[in-house]
N, C-alpha and C positions, 0 to 999 in steps of 0.2 A: 751782383746787383738784384738778382731775382728775389733774394731773401728780403730786400727792401721794397719789393712790390713793383719793380721795373721789369718790363718785357723787352727783349732784344729781338729785333727783326732785321732782315737784310733785304736789300733791293738789288736785283741784277739789272743795271742800267742798259746792258746790251740787249735785253729783252723788252723791258718796259720801265717807266718811271714810277709807276704805282703798282705794287704787287697785287694781282687780281684776286688772290685768296685772302690775304690779311689786310689789304688796303694800306699797307705800310708805304711810307714815302720819306724821302730825306728832307723835304721842305721845312718841317718844323725844326729839325736839328740845325740846318743851315741858317734859318732865321734866328734861332736862339744864339748860335755862335756869333752871328753878326752883331747882336745886341751886346754880347760879352766884349767883342773887340771895340765897339763904339764906347762902352763904359770905360774900358781900359784907356782909350785915347784921351778921355776927359781927365784922367789921372796923369797924363803925359807919360804913359807907359807903366809897366810893372816889372820890377826886378824878378828874375826867376825864383829867387828864394821866398818871395811873398805871394807868388801866383796862387798857391793853394788857398791862402786866406782870402784873397780877393775873389776867387771863384766861389768860395763858401759864402761870402757876403752877398755876391750877386745872386746866387741861388736862393738864399734866405729872402732877399728883397723881392725876387720873382714870386715866391710862394706866399709871403706875408705882407708885402707892401713896404713902404718906407716909413712906418710909424714908429716913433721913438717909444711911445707907450707900450706897443706890442713887444718891442725889443726888451724893455725892462720887465715886462710880464714874463717873458721867456727866461730871462736871467733869474727872476724870482722863483720860477718853477724848478730850475736846475740847482739852485743853492739855497740851503736852509738859512734863513736870517733869524738872528736872536734879538 
């Protein structure tokens, strides 16, 4: 994940809830996972074979919003249309 620009930190909860050196906390991850679960419940669950695609859709919407125009712009960028 580092090559994609992500940094991985750990927090030792037996010592503190926010790492004093990196300021890393698990709050953001736990909050985001709660949003994923809520989104999944709106679909009445997700079969394990389609979980990857649902997570991909969720992450795309978190990053770019829920705009159909943006979605089609990204498709146009990926595929050359004649």
